[in-house]
C-alpha positions in Angstrom: -18.1 -10.1 3.1 -19.4 -6.6 3.3 -16.3 -4.8 2.1 -16.4 -1.8 -0.2 -14.2 -1.4 -3.2 -13.8 1.9 -5.1 -13.1 1.3 -8.8 -12.1 4.3 -11.0 -11.3 3.8 -14.7 -12.5 5.9 -17.7 -12.4 2.8 -19.9 -16.0 1.7 -19.4 -15.4 -1.9 -20.5 -12.6 -2.3 -17.9 -14.5 -0.7 -15.1 -17.6 -2.7 -15.8 -15.6 -6.0 -16.0 -13.8 -5.3 -12.7 -17.2 -4.5 -11.1 -18.6 -7.8 -12.4 -15.7 -9.9 -11.1 -15.5 -8.1 -7.7 -19.3 -8.4 -7.1 -19.2 -12.1 -8.1 -16.5 -12.5 -5.3 -18.8 -10.9 -2.8 -17.5 -7.3 -2.7 -19.6 -4.1 -2.8 -18.4 -1.9 -5.6 -18.5 1.9 -6.1 -17.7 2.4 -9.7 -16.8 5.7 -11.5 -15.4 6.7 -14.9 -14.2 10.1 -13.6 -12.1 11.2 -10.7 -14.1 14.0 -9.0 -17.2 11.8 -8.1 -14.8 9.1 -7.0 -13.1 11.5 -4.5 -16.5 12.5 -3.2 -17.3 8.8 -2.7 -14.1 8.2 -0.8 -15.1 11.0 1.7 -18.7 10.0 2.2 -18.6 6.1 2.1 -16.6 3.6 4.1 -14.1 2.4 1.5 -11.9 -0.7 2.2 -9.7 -0.5 -0.9 -9.4 1.6 -4.1 -8.5 0.6 -7.6 -7.4 3.8 -9.4 -6.5 4.2 -13.1 -3.8 6.8 -13.6 -5.1 8.4 -16.8 -8.5 10.0 -16.2 -10.2 12.9 -18.0 -10.6 15.2 -15.1 -8.3 14.4 -12.1 -5.5 11.8 -12.7 -5.3 8.8 -10.4 -2.0 10.0 -8.9 -3.7 13.2 -7.6 -6.7 11.1 -6.3 -4.2 8.9 -4.5 -2.5 11.9 -2.9 -5.8 13.4 -1.7 -7.1 10.1 -0.3 -3.9 9.6 1.7 -4.5 13.0 3.4 -7.3 11.4 5.4 -7.4 7.6 4.8 -5.0 4.6 5.1 -7.0 1.9 3.2 -5.0 0.1 0.5 -4.7 1.7 -2.9 -3.8 -0.2 -6.1 -2.9 1.8 -9.2 -3.8 0.6 -12.7 -1.1 1.7 -15.1 -0.4 1.4 -18.8 2.5 -0.7 -20.0 5.8 1.2 -19.8 4.7 3.9 -17.4 7.5 3.2 -15.0 7.7 6.8 -13.8 4.0 6.8 -13.0 4.5 3.6 -11.0 7.2 5.0 -8.9 5.3 8.3 -8.4 2.2 6.4 -7.4 4.1 4.3 -4.8 5.7 7.5 -3.5 2.3 9.2 -3.1 1.1 6.3 -1.0 -0.1 3.6 -3.3 0.4 0.1 -2.0 0.6 -1.8 -5.3 0.2 -1.4 -9.1 -1.1 -3.6 -11.9 0.0 -3.0 -15.5 -2.5 -3.1 -18.3 -3.5 -5.3 -20.0 -4.4 -7.6 -17.0 -6.9 -10.3 -16.3 -9.8 -9.6 -13.9 -8.8 -12.7 -11.9 -5.3 -11.2 -11.4 -6.9 -8.0 -10.1 -9.2 -9.9 -7.7 -6.2 -11.8 -6.4 -4.3 -8.6 -5.7 -7.3 -7.1 -4.0 -7.6 -10.1 -1.7 -3.9 -10.0 -0.9 -4.0 -6.3 0.0 -7.2 -6.7 2.1 -5.7 -9.8 3.9 -2.6 -7.9 4.8 -4.4 -4.8 5.9 -6.7 -6.9 8.1 -3.8 -8.9 9.5 -1.9 -5.7 10.5 -5.0 -4.2 12.1 -6.5 -7.2 13.9 -6.9 -7.1 17.6 -4.4 -8.9 19.8 -2.6 -8.4 23.0 0.5 -6.6 24.1 2.6 -8.5 21.5 1.1 -6.1 18.9 3.0 -3.1 20.3 6.6 -2.6 19.4 8.9 0.2 20.6 12.4 1.1 19.3 14.2 4.3 20.3 11.3 6.6 20.3 9.4 4.8 17.6 6.2 3.1 18.6 4.1 0.8 16.4 0.7 -0.4 17.5 -0.7 -3.1 15.3 -4.1 -3.1 17.0 -4.8 0.5 16.0 -2.4 0.7 13.0 -0.8 3.7 14.6 2.8 4.8 14.4 4.4 7.5 16.5 7.9 8.9 16.5 8.9 10.7 19.7 5.2 10.8 20.6 4.4 12.6 17.3 2.0 10.6 14.9 3.5 9.3 11.6 0.9 8.6 8.9 1.8 5.3 7.2 0.0 3.5 4.4 -0.8 -0.1 5.1 2.2 -1.3 3.0 4.6 1.1 4.8 3.2 -0.1 8.2 3.6 -3.7 7.2 7.2 -3.1 6.1 8.2 -1.3 9.2 6.5 -3.9 11.4 8.2 -6.7 9.7 11.6 -5.1 10.2 10.9 -4.1 13.7 9.8 -7.5 14.9 13.0 -8.9 13.3 15.1 -6.2 15.1 18.8 -7.0 14.9 18.3 -9.5 12.0 18.7 -8.8 8.3 15.4 -9.2 6.3 16.2 -10.0 2.7 14.3 -8.1 -0.1 12.8 -11.4 -1.1 11.6 -12.1 2.4 10.2 -8.6 2.8 8.3 -8.7 -0.5 6.8 -12.2 0.1 5.8 -11.3 3.7 4.3 -7.8 2.9 2.9 -8.3 -0.5 2.2 -12.1 0.0 3.2 -12.8 -3.6 6.1 -14.5 -5.3 9.2 -12.4 -5.7 9.9 -11.4 -9.3 12.4 -9.3 -11.2 11.0 -5.8 -10.5 10.0 -6.6 -6.9 13.2 -5.1 -5.5 12.4 -1.7 -7.1 9.0 -1.8 -5.5 10.5 -2.5 -2.1 13.2 0.2 -2.5 10.6 2.9 -3.3 8.5 2.1 -0.3 11.6 2.0 2.0 12.7 5.3 0.7 9.3 6.9 1.3 9.2 5.3 4.8 12.6 6.8 5.6 11.3 10.2 4.6 8.4 9.9 7.0 10.7 8.8 9.8 13.2 11.6 9.0 15.7 8.9 8.6 18.5 8.6 6.0 20.2 5.8 4.1 23.6 7.3 4.7 23.2 7.6 8.5 20.3 5.5 9.4 18.8 5.6 12.9 16.2 3.0 12.0 16.3 1.3 8.6 19.7 0.2 7.5 20.4 -1.1 4.0 22.5 -4.2 3.8 23.6 -3.9 0.2 22.9 -6.9 -2.0 20.9 -8.5 0.7 18.1 -6.5 2.3 17.3 -4.3 5.3 17.6 -4.4 9.1 16.8 -2.3 12.2 19.7 -2.4 14.6 19.1 -3.3 18.3 
């Protein structure tokens, strides 16, 4: 498989267990119990996905996420304690692609890792001209995972790119929140899924300098989902 997973958790038992399960599934694992060496690893090694605990003794996972997003677009999954709703929203706003609430099973984490890597690979695989979409100055290139707005680059996380691509290739049609979640996250829609979608769409609008009140690109269809007008 030859894919590198960064695991950061100060609870040694959790980090060691995640390493064991990920290695058994064929992944290479870079494991750390503190944030600073993990950040150094992210800059010196080719990382394909990061699992970041929020509560760390030196640098919290949210700050690590923010710094990683300055230079990298690989998927990031946050590990959060039960009830840390604000941290979940903050993590998604800072560029995280998903979060898993403790306590969790290692198999659940491995399944989420596979889903994120599958989507990231899907939206970066080579194809022909059909993998380029243009809408009113907005250009999406799925071959290179690049997005430009009026020829200026827009840095998108894998999840943000997947959301925008899904809406763009369905231009003129309403994509329901359920459809968007199942397509992008490749998981079954559940009670809190709509909040996850809303946070990502809000962050995406900020990057596109768009607004919910007067949308140029992403229009909210209340009670249904989202669409990009033709």
